[in-house]
C-alpha angles and dihedrals in degrees: 000000000000116000111240116228089241097042124135110252131197119198114196124185125186114210132180091265109015139027111220130200134190121180118193130191106195092195102050093024088226115155130199122193135185140169121193134166114276118248100215095181088063114004092194090074090057091049092052091045090053091051091048093047091053092047092237118177104219093195091063098042115109100194139012118199116191134195112196136185092200096113095035092054092045092055098042093045093039092232092146138153117262102265135184130208128213112193145160116295109271096020105083092113098054091102091053101040093050114159095327092249128142129241087235112033095207100036139065095224132091137077139234130204117192118232091242119038118236096250089060094050107089130183130219130186111264136109140183123186123229091269092056096254119142112252097166121017118237114265099222095186089055090054091052091047092049091050091054091048091053092047090051088053091056101256116167096190137022136204127204113210116174126177115263093001087143088068095045120003095186095111094046091049092051092046089050091054091051092048095048089055090054105030116094095220141027096263098115116129124194112202097220092051091060097038123009100190139105123264107081095209096056092041091048095049091048091051091045091052090051093051093044096053099033097089091044093052093042092054093046094049090047091052093046097048090044093053091046090051090051088054091055102265113146103172135090124276118225120202125208118241126208090252091067094255132102138237133190118271086234092070106019095100091058089074099023094158089069091067093062109114091010092133096064090041093062092058092051090051090053089049092052091048093049094043092052091053092046094050094249106112095162111072143157105212118217118190114180112180134163097284109025146354123247123196131184141164127245121193122186089353089299118115117229109257123196133182093197100072121141107196092194138350111314092357106113111169103188101193118110111278135166103265100248123165118205132202128183098250116113136137089274096047110131121237120210143154109250129217090274091058093251128131114251128186119197158304086146111077136197087220120191095311117074088353127178119336091254091062088071093223098118101282112154104176123088113249141181091263090053090050091052089050093052090050092053095246091118123047112249090205091061099043111033094059102121137054095021094274114162133193088251090058091055091046089053092054092048090048094051100038103034119004099051096045090047095044095235138110123273091251092050090049091052091049090049090053090054094046093049092048090050090051091053092049093046088056090056091052090051088054093060096041120023094032088056095048096261124129112225089213088071092061140062119234112240104206120197143137123084093290104024100094090051092063101028099096093052093048094047091050091048092052099038093245106158101206140031121205113205112188122220094259108027096167095058099036092120090057089049088053088059093058096045100041121109132226109268140179124184129202132193126189124182119227101157098186134128113255092241089061096044126102106220090215088065089057091049092048092053093049091048092049092049091050093051092048092049094049090049092052092047089051090055091061111090092220127113116243133185097216148327129262127191124205117190128190142154134216111228142172139174113265109274096027126115106203124070133228121210114231119191114220123225092214141350093251095059120154124235091245091054090047091053090050094049092050094050091050092048090049091050093049090052102040104015092230133104123219099180093154094059120085118250119231125208108215109166136014115210135192130180118196111199126193107204115221123211113289118252129211108232093184091095094062087099111048107246090210090066096057118108128219095246139021089243088067090049092054113107099183140283135289136197105250129181110230129164092351094307132095116225140162109263127191116247123210133191105229097211088062097049116111114244092249095047118152115200121186117205147284092059143126121226114194130191140161096278108027148001125240121209114205107202125235096263098029131104125207121202130187121231135203093266093057095256125133114228112200120200111209114229127214096236131069119340145193 
């Protein structure tokens, strides 16, 4: 099916706590929204519940775009398929030896469990050298024997990881052919096909992740598409990748590793889309949900993408992903006093079930959401609606668990929880900005997620960020990212040669081949696009260095002199030092081929008919809110009723279906033509 430019689209994102849906009809501008608890044991149930809650008619939907945490959860929780590895003789322990680092750099504690246990890592005779020349021919009978051994041990998937296959994949290709003739399913992963770059450890882990989650993702997608079809849906399902693009559900399991971290990526794509329309192309995105906080950097409306992300210790997944940093601070993060008598917030979370105490679902541990409720920042009437939980019940828990052990009042304990959480989140923002040579003061903070706008003013003030951009629907921004994202395919080819020994025609040939392959893959997708865009870059280093620096290319026919100049400038911007006497080394050549989907108008996410003529009419009352150590009566507004050109001087509370915005004492929030609120951070008291 080809997506019509005017087709109705549903974007559905599964988070750790909630599953969000936004359905857009570009012709009538009608919008449907829903937010339901996630069903992490089978995310398909949450997706169907979100569709049912929104009243979506599957038979009239043209396209469903889905962001899932299926593979991310499987990797982080190590709930993986039983997978075998076939590798070069003498290299079965590469996945376990790694880089000989420690889980805690300054301690002797910690543990590490490889993705594939040693008894399922088998060796066969074969060897290529670094130039791609055959040193030892492939023993095909050994491959067949290893495959049977792994099947006898109950393996559901298998990965082939041969040394230097990036230079010459002939042995991996032949082993793959042998395996596919013997293996009872399609879950055969070839390392070079997932990641064609040097460094056998990183390539091996990436391929092992792909093989380990491939059956899980394939089963989930099969269940989901089957249930949608039963409900009358006849279109294609697109699945978000970690690079911020999308691929068809028909092929997504082939490169399952690329869906890891796709949930956070969709929110960053929505931020870039919204920021471009609002005239703020440089953003630091801040997504605070119920379980964690994700932050990323957007320059020129293009999210930062990295293929050197390690999602946890010894888990490098070197496929291009939006560079998102995550910390364990969400609305459901649990606060406690540790054995040293110090207050600690997170990373443990109450999640969606039972959730914070104020949800009334049986939660008994104090959380960030409960602290915000006690401080008046959240409305008790809207949260404590189930289970008979009262404000006094929450105060009692804070008194027993936090205030008494710390020797402070309940209110002071709640304020301390918020301040500590803000400190943790500010550290994550510094990781994606200051640590990469960027000054947060040159960016706007894009606040979203169910809890992000509540903490945004305090974080911006802490970091010197002058403006905060709050989109029209912050709590479902990840779902919005699903409907605005483009098709995208990324390619990496290793060269690993100093520039003075490189023939520039080789570089041009690689870029051309990557472009052709990407265009061919986009053409396979049965989705309408408005055009193609090509983004070229290289990963470089000075000879003798280990870490890489991404250098964006101005064009595919770049000269070596221009490449040298771009690298030196990128190095100087990052490290403020010039090494013009050291030779530059070209390691990887990268191309992203992007199929642009029809643009969507997000201005209708808040129904224009509901807007009032003045902010006075949008005011719903006042509430006692604790700010800067004092409690004061603060005006409360319903966002859907605010006029587009509203000007709100702090302190103030702005509530809506999916989040609450706190405007600090010296801050001013202004509406724009797209329905966003742009908050200017004052120099006085804050939130």
